[in-house]
N, C-alpha and C positions, 0 to 999 in steps of 0.2 A: 504493500500499499504505500501511495507517496503522501508526502506531507501536505499535499493539496486535499487529498481524500481525506487523510486524517483531520484536517481543520473543518472541511465540510461536513464531516460524520459528528464533529465536535458541537458544530453550529447547530446541526438537525437535532442533537441530545440538548443543547440549551433550550430550544423552542419545546421541546416536549416536555422539559422541567418546567417551565414557566405555563405550559397550558396545564399541568398537574398542578398546579399549585404549589411549587417548591418555595416560591421566595415570599413568603409569610411574614418575614421580617426586615428589615432596612438592611442590616448586616449581611442577609442572606444574597439580597439582591446584588448589593456593593460587590461582594466577594465573586459572584458567579460571573459578573462582566469581566473584571480582570484575569480570573482565572482561565477564562476562553482565549482572552488575549495572549495570556503568558504560554498556554500550550500552543496556541496558533504561530509563535514566535519560534518555538523550538521546533514546530512541524517544517515552518519555512527552512530553518537551519538542516533540517533533515533533507529537504529537496536539494539544498546547495550540497549535502554531504552525496545524494545519490549522484549529482551532476559531476562531481570532483572527482567520484570512482572510475566516472569514463572519461572525463576530459581534462585530467589533471592530476595532480598530487593531492593527496586527502587534507581536508581543512584540519585547524586545530582542534576545535570541537571534535571531529569525529576521531581525532587519534585519544584525544581525553577518554569519551563514551568506550571506545574499543578496550582501552587498558582498564576501566570500570568493569566492564563486562569479563576480561579475561580474567583478574583479580578474584572476582567473586565466582567465576566456576571452577577455579581451583580448588582441589581438596585442602581443608583444613590442616594446618600443620603449624605447631609450637617451635618457635626457632630457637627462642630463649632456654638455656639448659636450667633455670633457677624461676620460681615464681616470682613475679615483680606485684607492685601495690597495682598496676596495672589490670593485672589477672582480675583482680575483684571489683572493678569500677563501672563494669554493665558496658562496657564501650565493644570496640573489634577487639581489643584482646582477650576481653573475658567473651566473647564468641566463639573465638579460635581454640581457648582453651576447651571450653563447655564441648563444641564438636570434635575438637583432635583426639580429647581423653574422654570424656564421661561419655558421650553419647557413643564414640567407637567403644569402649567397654562395655555398655549398658543397652546399646541400640536395642529397641522395642517398637510395635506400633503405637502406644501409649506414651513413650517418651519423643518420639521423632518430631511430633511438631512442636516442641518445645514452648509449649505454652505455659501461663504462670501456674498451673495445677493439671492434674491428669484426671480426664472425664470416663467414667467407665459403669458397664452395668452391673448389678446385683440382683438375681431375682427379679424382680418387676420394678425396680427403682434403679435410678442414675445417681451415682455419687461422684462428687469432685473430690481429690485429695491434693495437698500442696505439703511444702514445707520449707522454712528460711532460717536463715540464723542473724544474730544482731550482733554488731560489734562497735556500736556507735561511739563516737568520743566528742563530747563530754557525754556521762551517763545521762546528766540531769542538763535540761535546755529550755528556753523559754519554751511554755506551750506543751510541754511533754518531759518523757524520760525514757528509758531503756524497755521498761516495761509497757506503757501503752503502745509504743511504737511497734513491739513485738507483738503484740494481740491485733494490733489494728492492720498491721503489714498481712497476716497471716489470713484474717477475716477478707481482707480486700482482695487477695489473689483468689481466694474460693468465691468472692462476689462475680469477680470479674469473668469467671467460668460462667456466670450465670445460676451459681448454685445459693442457695441459703445455707449459711455456716451454722453448724450444729455445736461440734465438740473441738477442743484443742488440746495439742499435749504441750509440754514446757519442760526444756532441758536447761540447767545452769551448768556452767563452769565459773568457778569462783577463786579468786586468787587469796593463798593466806593472808590472813592480817586485813581482809575486806573488813567495812564497819558492817555490823549486823543492823545497826538501824538503818544503812543505807539499803541492805538488802529489803529490809520491812517496807522501806518506803517503795521500793521497785514491786513488790508483790503485791502491795495495797493499790499500787496503780495498775498495775495488771488484772485484778479483781475489778477494780471499777470500769476499766475498760471493757472487760467481758460482760459485765452486767449491761452496761450501756449498749454492746453488739448483740445480747441476747445468746451468747454462748457460754459454755461451760469448761475449763479447764479441768479434764478428767485424770490425765495421769501424766506422769514427767519423771526426771532424774535429775539428780546432783553429783557433781565430782567437783573436787577441790585439788589444785594445784598448787608448787611451791610457789612463796614469795618471788615475786619477780618475772613469773613465766605466764603472766596471762597480764590483763590490763583491767584487774577489778572484777569484771563481771562481764561475761558473754551469755547471751540467751538465743535458744534454738527451741524454735515451734513448730509442728506440725499441725493442721487442721483438717477436717472432714466436713463435708457439707451435701444437702443432697437437691438435684433438679427437680424443681415442682413444674417449669415448663419444657414443651417440647421443642425446645432449643439446641442450636449447635453454633457456640461462639468461636470465632478463630480468627486471627491474624490474615490467615489466607481466604477469607470470604469477602474481602472488600472487591467492590464491582466499580465500573466507571458509573459515572452519577451521583454514587453516593455522596453524602456530607460528612466531615468531619468535625467533631464537637469534643470543646474543652469545658469540663465542669466547673473551673472557677479558675483565679488567677494563679499562675505558675511561679514555681522557683521557692518558694516562701521555706520549704523544710530544709533544704540545702545552703540558702544562704545564713539562717537562722543557726545553726550547727557551726559554720565558718566564723561568723561572729562570736558565738559562745565559746570558742577556744580564746578568746583575748589575745589573738596571737597579731591582730590587725587593730589599727588606731582609727576604727571606721564605728560609728553609733549609728543605731538604726532601731527604732520601734516594731519591730518583727517579732512574731511568733512562729512555731513551726504549724503546719496545716494537717499535722496528725488527726486522721479522725476514720472511722469505721464506714466503709461506703455501701455497705450491704442495704440499706434503707434506702439509699440515692439509686442503688441499681435495679432494685425493687419496681421503684416508682417510674423509673424509665421502660422497663421491661413490660409493666402494666400498661403503660399509655402506647408502646410501641411495640405489640409483642411479636410482630412478624417483619419488623423493619430495621431491628438490631443486627448488624451483621459482625460486629467485635468491640469489646471492651478490654482496654488494658489500664492499670494504674500503672502511671508515670514516676515510676520511682528511681533508681541508679540509671544514669544516662540521659534522662529525662524526656522530654515531649518530643525531641530530635529522634532520640533511639528510638522511641513508640514508632514514630512515623515510617521510620524508615524500615523496621521490622515488618509492617504493614505492606510496604510495598513490594519489599523482595516477596514477602511470602505470597502475596497475591497477582504480581506480575504486573502491578499497576505503577501508575503517577499520582502521586498525592502532591496536590499542589495547595499552599497556605499561603496566607496574608500576613506578614509582620504585624501590621497595626493593626489587627482582628485579634490578635493574640490577648489576653489580659496579662498583665503584669502590674504588681501595686508599684507606686515609685521607688518605696524604699528598697524594695529588690531591684528594680532597674538601676538605681543610683549605686546599689552597692555592686550589682556586676559592673558596671561601668568603670567604677575605679579598680576593681579587680581584673577587668580585661576579660571578662566571662560572658558567654552569650545565655541568657535567661532559657532558651529553648533545650540546654543541656544540664541546667540544674534540676537536682531530685524534688519532687512533691512525694507526700505520704498521706494525702487526703483529695488528691484530684485524678480523674480519669480522662481517657480519652475514648470516645465513641464515635464508632462510624456505622452511620446508619443510613438507610434508604434515603434518597434524596426527596421522596416522596412523604417520608416520615419527620422530615427535619423540624417542623413547625411544631408537630405533636413532641418529638424528643425535647427540644428546647424549652417548652413550655412546662413539660412534668420534670425538668431539671430546676428549672426557675423557682417552681411551686415549692421547692424543699431547700430547707436551710443552708444544707452543704452545697447545693447547686445555685444558689442565689447569682452566682455571676457566671452562670455557663456563655461560652461565647460560640457561635458558629465560626472556625478557623480557614476554611478551605473544603475543598472537594477531590472526589477521587476521577482521575482520568486514565485512559488506556495507554498513552505515552507522554514520555519516555518510559517505556515499562522499568519499574524496580527503582524509579528516583524520588527523591523529594525535592520540589521546587518551592523556593520563598521569594514571594514579592517582597522586597526591601521598603523602608520607608521611603527612600528615595525615588523610588519607581522602577527600580531594575529588578531582575530575576537573576536568582543563584541557586546551586545545587546544596543541599543541607545535607551533610552525610555523617557517619556515625564518628566520635573521636575514638582513637587507639586507647585512653584511659579516659580518667576522669579528673578535671580540676580541683575535685573537692573529695577527697578519699575520707572512707569510714563516716558517712553520712547516716548509715543504718545497719 
């Protein structure tokens, strides 16, 4: 298909979306117009590449895109001989480690999709199962601590699978000399978070290591939930014409953790956004039961990493508008001082929803009707070309590719 044909097809899709009533809000209408223009621009570049293939040397853009395709098609291989901090940051290094080591060792149909949890049948029920570990530093920070972070993170991984969380397990690795009052504070926070999410911590384990062999306290959690709806959510489920929605302002957790470490002379009135998302996801799925394709909570690697996972898994382009992405002034200011893009900063109480374009209005209404989704915004659309890439329309009017970072500028944020 030529770039001209792709552009014509996208224009036709835009007409169908308008007839179907997708553009119910001002931001939807604004986003749709520029998204089509951005893809047409890339489609025009594709025409130029096709011409260059037969008429002369390849363009620089063609060479770059071919290099990206080649790199992504290679079998994952860890080149380092030792684990680095980047391997735990949620970016390219983490993905390579997971695919080259863990997936190779444990490969099976439930693991291969690499979703936030495994969904499987048991009798007449469908269950979701997930696990996570928490090594955040510091243990206590504005808006939360390692305890409620561990509960909320596991609840959220189950929720974005479409499940209703039920039961959790908790394992503790404690360092010799850790204050018992701090441990009581952490467990009290976990109990309160579990009560809010309507889940129970039903089993666990405790280990103690020598002084200096840990960083006070690490927490590992696992959770199980039940799928009450006949849905199948997946990063591979996005389709051209879908809308991309974020449930609220991004980057608050990561920036809060960085400032709480006291290593930077930056003051900002920020708190972590850590929160359980099961109520919010239930409201969304009730409002658009057949329209939700994918839900992901934007933790390590931030929104940018989630969008790239969707684009690659679904073989689509995700086109987003920088001006439409909600970022609080304190987060934006801190990120500018640190030289960090908020798109890569972790959240712990926000999710990305990819929904059928026809359901975008209902999805936004449902999210905004919930306290945790009051700041929900439509930030972009899914297109068919260029497949596997995320395009961002910048505040200056240009368009750039948003890739996944190798590591994370903010280590140990969860």
